N, C-alpha and C positions, 0 to 999 in steps of 0.2 A: 223235178229234182228229188233226190233221195239223200238221206243222212244216215251214215253208219259210223261205227267206232273206227278210228284211224288205226292203220296197220304200220308197224315199223318198216316193213318191206317197201312202203311207199314214201320213205323219208325224203328221197331226192325230189320227188314231185311236190311233196308238201313244202319243202324249203323253196322251191321255185314259185309256189303260190305266195309265200311270204315276200319273196323278192319283188314279185309283180305288185303286191299291195304296197310295199315301200315306195316303189317308183310312182304309183298313183298318188300316194300321200305327198310326195315331193312336188308333183305337178299341181297339186291342189294347195300348195303353200304350207304344208305341214312338214317342216324341215327338222323338227326337234324330237319327234316321236320315233321309236324303233331305230335308234342309232347305236353305233359302237357294237355291231354284231348281234343286236337283239332282234328277234328271239334267236337264241343259239340252237344249234342242232341238238346239243345235250339237253337243253330245257325241253324241247319238243319231244325228244325220245322219252324223257322222264314223264311228260304229260301223257304220252301213249301208254307207258308202263302202268301209270296210275289209273288208266281207263277214262281219262277226261278229255282226250282230244278226239274230235269228230271230223270226218271228211264229208263234204257236200259234193254229190255227183250230179253231173248233167244227165239229160235223157239218154245220151250215148255213152254213159258210164265213165266219163272223164272226171277226174278230181278237179273241181273248179273253185273250191273254197275249203277253208278249215277254221275251226274255232275250238276253244276250250270251254267245257260246260261241266260243272259238278254241283251237287247240292252239298255245300260245305260252308263252314265259317271261313271268311277271309280275314286274316289278322289286320290287313290294311283298312278294313271297314269297321274296326272296333271303335275308332274315334272319328267323328265327322264334325267339320267346322262350318260355320256360316249357314247352318241349317240342321236338319235332322232326318233320319230315315223314316219312312212311312209307317213302319212297324218293327217289332223285334222278333217276329216269327222266323222259324228256319227258312233259309233262302237258297236259291241257286245262284251261281256266279257265272258270268260269261266273260271270257278274256280272249285276247289274241285272235279276233275275228279277221279273216283275210280272204280276199277274192283275187282270182287271176284276171278279173275284168271281162270275162267272155260272156257272162250271163247277167242281165240286169235283174235287180230285185233279190239277189242272193242273200244279202244281210236281212232283209225283211223276212224271207223264208226261214232263215236260221233262227232269228229271234222268235218267230212264231212257234217253231218247233220246240225251242227251249221253254217257252211259256206253257206249252202243252205238257211238258215233263214236270214242271214246277210252277205253280201260279204265284210265286213270290220270287222275283229276280232282282239282283243288284248287279250293277255294271258301272264302270268308270271309263272316262276317256280323257285324252290330252286336250288342253284348252285350244290348241291349234287345229284339232281334228274336227273342223266344222261339218264335214260330211257325216261323221258318226254322230255328232250332236243332232243333226237333222234326222238321221235314222232313228235316234232315240225318241225325238219329239213325234215323228210320224207313227211310231209304234206304241205310243201311249206311255212312255217312260217319263217320270217326273224328275226334274232336277231337284236333288235333295241337299246339296252342299258341296263341300270340298273335302277330299281325303288326301293323305300323303302316303306314298309308297315307302317301302323300307329304305330306299335310297334318298328319301326326302323330297322326291319329285311330286309336284302337285297335280291332282287329277280332279275333274268334275265328276261327282257321284250322282247316279240315277237309280231309280227303283220303279218297278211296276208290280202291282199286287192286286188281287181281287179283294 
């Protein structure tokens, strides 16, 4: 697999990957995350313009996954409840990781790549997203507490750091 910056020319394929990921979530009992048109095409195009959206390519160069990664402060991480962050060092964030389901181990590969870029990563996931919670545990992320999105939605917060 290979990871590269996402290109706006690939927006239709990228949105198909998100749709496949949403269908997988629903099959796994996660009916409350990524609803009401989230993530929107406008948000994803903004992520591409910002330089934070990445495509994961299969060995035959097909886009099989996407995710957002940036070394930046995330305002939703300023306050954490029922726990604390591992440290206050600068960190990378990973959001909106999605796979079309064609290749196993994609999320592990992507999280490993992100950690190679920045050895202090924060991420969050929905309480119904047991699959992602297992990915976090398998990849050495520690559950740190609860954060709230700007919408007020609750998320489980994780961090991995050297």
